[in-house]
C-alpha angles and dihedrals in degrees: 000000000000111000114214127185124195114195119206115161093188097052092128092063091063092206132149094286090051091053088056094050095041094047088052089051093049094048094049094043090055091060120092114248095027125107112191129198122188108212125201135155098208114070114258133175106234094204092050092048090048091052095048092049096039091236137132110234095162092117093047120092116222119215120183114198133160116248097226101157144326088271091061092044089056091061090052103041095043089069093068138079090209127022118191115192108204097164117123113239093005121156095181116142119225127222097181122121090256128011140193126196112205110206119193088181132337093246114177109262093232094053093119098038121127126190092276092055093051090047093051090052086074086071094049096109091054091047093051090049090053092051091049092049090050091048092052095043098052139039093199093108088061098035099052122065113184108201102175147331104052120108114213091007093185088070089059093052090050091054096257127120122276126190114243123210130215091297128020124184122194135167117211113196094199137096115281091234092061094048127102131157128202115217120190138179100203121221087239091064117101089218113099089202137006125206109211115195110205116201124187117201130024112210088041122013107238098180140351137179139163123239119197117212122195120211109289093010124132123191133183116229122204121176115238108272089223089071095063097097093042092049093052089051095049100036109021091168093068147296105314111206131182123184123197127186147154113270143205133202113232095207090194130034127208091279093055092252122136111263114193098176121126106233129187114164141329119262130200134188102237097171116145113278136154114270093241090053091052091050092051092048092049091050092050089050090066095049112103108249095227091067090070098036102042108108120227089195142002098262090118087072089066088072091064123078093200138026116207121198128193099225146006087258093058092040091055093052092046087057091047099043103031102025088229133125121230140193117237121233110173114220117263118254122195093230095167093061094059121081137183109231135160105324127228131196094273131136110197135194121184128195143104116290111241134125099219136081115352093356116179096244093236091155092055092044090054088052091049091051092049089050090051090052090053095042098050110008093166095055093041094048111131094014123126134186120228118197109191131176150110121296122198125203094255114129095230092051093051091047089052092054091046089054090054091048091052097054090042095058111125094015130099093257122132123197110202114187127191096354119174125254094256090053090050091051090050092049093051092046091057099041123098101195134032123205127198122173110162108154097018109155093013126116109245091210096051100038111018090155091069093068125085106274092208121337116238094172090053090058091046089053091050091050088052094053091249111144110238121222103181140161117278093236142084122006093339092084090061089059105035127057106197112247094003110070098358141328137279125210132196099202141000093270090060090046089057092046096050093043092055091047092055093045093047095055110018097162094060090058096052091104089059091053091053093045090052091053092049095047094050090074090072086076098044126140089249094058091045091052096049092046092047092052090052091052092049094046092048090049094050092045090051098248 
């Protein structure tokens, strides 16, 4: 059995990058002789991610672990025959037998840094030393395996409180006599009391009991010592613990940002440890994670046998920035799910709502559409613009959407956030024109990372018979041939011009619609799967 791990830190966001990593996991898990684990260090619900991405991850094992340091990563990655790092901006080293680094784009690692981040980097040596001391002083990082249900699991490992959801599953590889768990119903919780059902054992329930916590109350739970022998017999691999509780949804967090988590109670590891060890762990818990993970150089790439890029565009910049060659594996697109049905007067643009990096320029597209309505109201009569995409609970992202809503008031513009896959398919099937403008107004030489690195939504539009009019930059030029299967534009004035041309004489562009549908199959799931297998087989065979 070949053990494969796919690491995606941002699994819970279920974005385009996550569809790439999860589809790879699904394809490999379906093959005989492969065992696939999806690794992440931010809690994610596998079933929810599967639903959002329209994938089947039932054969994929999910492991949630906190990325504390490279030392800890070594313990994890060394277990695998093949380790595939699919995490954007990751500098994690791999210690697996064979390793692949998937690069969406070689974005500079300090792309998000503000003054405070650059200032804190001065303390990086001290932070690394603290992490190393903590790693040497405790075996907790090896003895605790958090499978699901804990938010910010690294806090738990560092002896700080972590919120638990409706169901939390943890394995403790320590003697039952050394184990103690702190359970707390914080004063900030809206629940006057929380009933926590504690279950020991998974295959067979060895013991269970319910602990009631009043508001503000914290209790220490220790399993009955008499169960030690029975636990070792039933679960020799460790103390298997599942915690169930009632939950609430905060709606808003302390920063005024929407918080959609299901929270129950706060849990602490209160197992016996020396006081000095506890103090070190607590200190490390307050150190920003990026201080230990930020790379000063590219030596981490030496631990990977192969770099895989998602487009010619990304591959070219990898060569330029990193002086490394890469193998191209285009992202998978679920072509068969998209259909061309009766079209309506809809222009659609799809992409996550955020103002940073290679944002999708939804604000500018709304302004372009409004200008078209004013320029040629007769031709544009009956047309509406649909802006669809994921929206996270970050303050800047919400403010960005609110800004779009404000300028769109009174115009036929719809902003559709966090719609499901079936709704997206329906929207594409009805739309006549697709817009994509990531990187518009940006210098390709100065900020190449702000352009679309490939363009999954462009291919989805093509498969739906929706005519693409996209920017002539980035990965889009590898998908669209101007005037053959869609159109390319240099600036917003050209976007307006080509949009009006298509609207004015739709019938004459029917051949472009059909060519787009035909060409979309180049990026199908089937082609992705066969190309991925070849990369894995060549890697294992040493090619």
